[in-house]
C-alpha positions as CSV (number, residue, x, y, z in Angstrom):
1,M,-26.5,77.5,113.1
2,S,-24.7,74.2,113.5
3,R,-25.3,71.9,116.5
4,N,-22.0,72.8,118.1
5,E,-22.3,76.6,117.5
6,P,-23.4,78.5,120.6
7,A,-26.7,80.3,120.4
8,D,-26.7,84.1,119.9
9,T,-28.1,85.4,123.2
10,R,-28.0,89.1,122.3
11,P,-31.4,90.8,122.1
12,T,-32.9,90.9,118.6
13,K,-32.6,94.7,118.5
14,T,-28.9,94.6,119.4
15,R,-28.2,91.9,116.8
16,I,-29.8,94.1,114.1
17,L,-27.9,97.2,115.3
18,D,-24.6,95.3,115.4
19,A,-25.1,93.9,111.9
20,A,-26.2,97.2,110.5
21,E,-23.2,99.0,112.1
22,E,-20.7,96.5,110.5
23,L,-22.3,96.6,107.0
24,F,-22.8,100.4,107.0
25,A,-19.2,100.9,108.1
26,I,-17.9,98.7,105.3
27,R,-20.2,99.5,102.4
28,G,-21.9,102.7,103.3
29,Y,-25.6,103.5,103.7
30,D,-26.5,103.1,100.0
31,G,-24.5,99.9,99.6
32,V,-26.5,97.8,102.0
33,S,-30.1,96.7,101.9
34,L,-32.3,96.0,104.9
35,R,-32.6,92.4,103.8
36,E,-28.8,92.0,103.9
37,I,-28.7,93.5,107.4
38,T,-31.3,91.1,108.7
39,Q,-29.6,88.1,107.1
40,A,-26.4,89.1,108.8
41,A,-28.3,89.5,112.1
42,G,-30.0,86.1,111.6
43,V,-33.5,87.6,111.9
44,E,-36.5,88.2,109.6
45,V,-37.0,91.5,107.8
46,A,-40.3,91.9,109.6
47,L,-38.4,92.2,112.9
48,A,-36.2,95.1,111.6
49,N,-39.3,96.8,110.4
50,Y,-40.9,96.3,113.8
51,H,-38.0,97.7,115.8
52,F,-36.8,100.4,113.5
53,G,-39.2,101.0,110.6
54,P,-37.4,102.2,107.4
55,K,-33.7,101.7,106.8
56,E,-33.0,105.5,107.4
57,E,-34.3,105.2,111.0
58,L,-32.1,102.1,111.6
59,F,-29.1,104.1,110.2
60,R,-29.9,107.0,112.5
61,Q,-30.1,104.8,115.6
62,V,-26.8,103.1,114.7
63,I,-25.1,106.5,114.4
64,Q,-26.6,107.7,117.7
65,R,-26.2,104.5,119.8
66,R,-22.6,105.0,121.1
67,A,-22.6,108.8,121.1
68,P,-23.4,109.3,124.8
69,E,-20.6,107.1,126.0
70,H,-18.2,108.5,123.5
71,C,-19.0,112.1,124.5
72,D,-18.7,111.3,128.2
73,G,-15.3,109.8,127.6
74,V,-13.9,112.7,125.6
75,L,-15.1,115.2,128.2
76,A,-13.7,113.1,131.1
77,A,-10.3,113.1,129.4
78,L,-10.4,116.9,129.3
79,D,-11.6,117.0,133.0
80,A,-8.6,114.9,134.0
81,V,-5.9,117.0,132.4
82,Q,-7.5,120.2,133.6
83,A,-7.7,118.9,137.2
84,E,-4.1,117.9,137.1
85,A,-3.0,121.3,135.7
86,A,-5.1,123.1,138.3
87,A,-3.5,121.1,141.1
88,A,-0.2,122.4,139.8
89,G,-1.4,125.9,139.8
90,R,-1.6,126.4,136.0
91,V,-4.0,125.9,133.1
92,A,-3.8,122.8,130.8
93,S,-1.3,123.3,128.0
94,V,-2.2,123.1,124.3
95,E,-0.4,119.7,124.2
96,E,-2.4,118.4,127.1
97,V,-5.7,119.5,125.5
98,V,-4.8,118.0,122.1
99,G,-3.8,114.8,123.9
100,A,-7.1,114.7,125.8
101,F,-9.1,115.2,122.6
102,G,-7.5,112.2,120.9
103,R,-6.7,109.9,123.8
104,Y,-10.1,108.5,124.7
105,T,-11.2,108.0,121.1
106,F,-8.0,106.4,119.9
107,T,-7.9,104.1,122.9
108,K,-11.5,103.1,122.4
109,T,-11.1,102.3,118.7
110,A,-7.9,100.3,119.4
111,T,-9.1,98.4,122.4
112,G,-12.9,98.7,122.6
113,G,-13.6,95.8,120.3
114,P,-14.8,95.5,116.7
115,G,-18.1,97.4,117.5
116,W,-16.3,100.6,118.5
117,K,-13.9,100.4,115.7
118,R,-16.7,100.1,113.2
119,Y,-18.7,102.9,114.9
120,F,-15.8,105.3,114.6
121,Q,-15.1,104.3,111.0
122,L,-18.8,104.8,110.1
123,L,-19.0,108.2,111.9
124,A,-15.8,109.4,110.3
125,R,-16.8,108.4,106.8
126,T,-20.4,109.6,107.2
127,A,-19.3,113.0,108.5
128,L,-17.5,113.7,105.2
129,S,-20.7,113.9,103.2
130,P,-23.3,116.7,103.5
131,V,-25.9,114.2,102.3
132,Y,-26.0,112.7,105.8
133,A,-26.3,116.0,107.7
134,P,-30.0,115.4,108.6
135,V,-29.1,112.0,110.1
136,L,-26.2,113.5,112.0
137,A,-28.2,116.5,113.2
138,P,-29.2,114.9,116.6
139,L,-25.5,114.5,117.4
140,N,-25.0,118.3,117.3
141,K,-26.2,118.7,120.8
142,P,-23.9,116.2,122.6
143,Y,-20.9,116.9,120.4
144,G,-21.6,120.6,120.6
145,V,-20.7,120.4,124.3
146,I,-17.4,118.9,123.4
147,V,-16.7,121.6,120.9
148,R,-17.5,124.4,123.5
149,R,-15.4,122.8,126.3
150,Y,-12.4,122.1,124.1
151,V,-12.5,125.5,122.4
152,A,-12.6,127.1,125.9
153,A,-9.6,125.0,127.0
154,F,-7.6,126.0,124.0
155,Q,-8.5,129.6,124.5
156,A,-7.4,129.4,128.1
157,A,-4.1,127.9,127.0
158,L,-3.5,130.5,124.3
159,P,-5.3,133.7,125.2
160,T,-3.7,135.6,122.3
161,L,-5.1,133.3,119.6
162,P,-7.8,135.2,117.6
163,P,-11.2,133.5,117.6
164,G,-11.2,132.9,113.9
165,H,-7.8,131.2,114.1
166,L,-9.0,129.3,117.2
167,Y,-12.0,127.7,115.6
168,T,-10.1,127.0,112.4
169,A,-7.3,125.3,114.3
170,F,-9.8,123.2,116.2
171,Y,-11.6,122.3,113.0
172,F,-8.2,121.1,111.5
173,L,-7.7,119.0,114.6
174,Q,-11.1,117.4,114.2
175,A,-10.4,116.7,110.6
176,M,-7.1,115.0,111.4
177,V,-8.7,112.8,114.0
178,S,-11.6,111.9,111.8
179,R,-9.3,111.0,108.9
180,L,-7.3,108.7,111.2
181,L,-10.4,107.0,112.5
182,A,-11.6,106.2,109.0
183,E,-8.6,103.8,108.6
184,T,-8.6,103.9,104.8
185,Q,-5.2,102.2,104.6
186,V,-3.9,105.2,102.6
187,L,-1.1,105.7,105.2
188,D,0.0,102.1,104.9
189,R,0.2,102.4,101.1
190,Q,1.9,105.8,101.0
191,S,4.5,104.9,103.6
192,Q,5.1,101.6,101.9
193,G,4.4,99.7,105.1
194,R,6.5,101.9,107.4
195,C,3.3,103.1,109.2
196,R,0.1,101.5,110.0
197,A,-3.4,103.1,109.9
198,A,-4.4,101.0,112.9
199,D,-1.4,102.2,115.1
200,F,-3.3,104.7,117.2
201,E,-0.7,104.9,119.9
202,A,1.8,106.1,117.4
203,H,-0.8,108.4,115.9
204,L,-1.4,110.2,119.2
205,A,2.3,110.6,119.9
206,R,2.7,112.4,116.6
207,L,-0.6,114.2,116.5
208,V,0.1,116.1,119.8
209,P,3.2,118.0,118.8
210,F,2.0,118.4,115.2
211,A,-1.3,119.9,116.1
212,A,0.0,121.9,119.0
213,A,2.6,123.5,116.6
214,G,-0.3,124.7,114.4
215,F,-2.1,126.3,117.3
216,Y,1.1,128.1,118.5
217,A,1.9,129.3,114.9
218,L,-1.5,130.8,114.5
219,A,-1.1,132.5,117.9
220,G,2.1,134.2,116.6
221,R,4.3,131.8,118.7
222,P,6.2,129.8,116.1
223,E,8.7,128.6,118.7
224,V,6.9,125.8,120.3
225,P,7.5,125.7,124.1
226,P,8.1,122.5,126.1
227,S,5.0,120.3,126.7
228,P,4.3,120.3,130.5
229,G,2.4,117.3,131.7
230,F,2.1,115.4,128.5
231,E,3.6,111.9,128.3
232,S,2.8,109.9,125.2
233,G,4.8,106.8,126.1
234,V,5.9,106.5,122.4
235,E,9.1,107.8,120.8
236,P,8.3,110.2,118.0
237,A,10.2,108.1,115.4
238,T,8.3,104.8,116.1
239,G,7.1,103.3,112.9
240,Y,9.3,105.3,110.5
241,G,12.4,104.3,108.7
242,T,13.2,101.1,106.9
243,P,10.2,98.6,106.8
244,T,10.8,95.5,109.0
245,A,8.9,92.4,109.8
246,D,7.4,94.3,112.7
247,V,5.4,96.5,110.3
248,A,3.0,93.8,109.4
249,R,2.1,92.9,113.0
250,P,-1.1,94.4,114.6
251,S,-0.6,97.3,116.9
252,E,0.2,96.6,120.6
253,P,-2.5,97.5,123.2
254,L,-2.6,101.2,124.2
255,T,-1.3,100.5,127.7
256,S,0.3,103.9,128.2
257,L,-2.7,106.1,127.1
């Protein structure tokens, strides 16, 4: 540390978790050693062993650290749309439930700072491999509450949707959200710069009608009804068409979500 560089006042354990979160998100569990993590954190390896033990336990704690706040936020988003719908004498629409599912997470990854972005990237990429199922197992309980609450909300919005179709449709929705959170830059390349992987405001505006149409189709209602109560704040065509100088700019803050 240089003389003019401010001292890192974060607790040692937090510094190790932050460094591990960043390196695991970028390089994966097997691509990072405990020594590299401690070097990035500016601490001795012995301190990582003291606080966490083996690398697997450190990885497990990184995965679990932000889960409670994330789960609370996703559930609060559903509570909000259901309360608004109930005040209007109706149940929350499919569009509103889809929007609630993505809104908190997309807003957090876009505006919550680099730690949240890395966490969602790590979670999305880790969830794709069955190898990490034992590490992710403790998350089944808190995230299981989300699954049950959202499945019930979709069932209330579409009572005619058979259970098999309902769970499959929700699984598809989870897969789409997870893929977007991974930010692999595939979208940027395939669209030749017309779309940005980090533009989560635009993602939500497009995800809502796209996913809702799938739910309606599986329920035998191919004609998608209007979307009561959902306001994305983004025109559906935003980001498409001929590439411009604007494409290379970072996304604007999610002020409308």
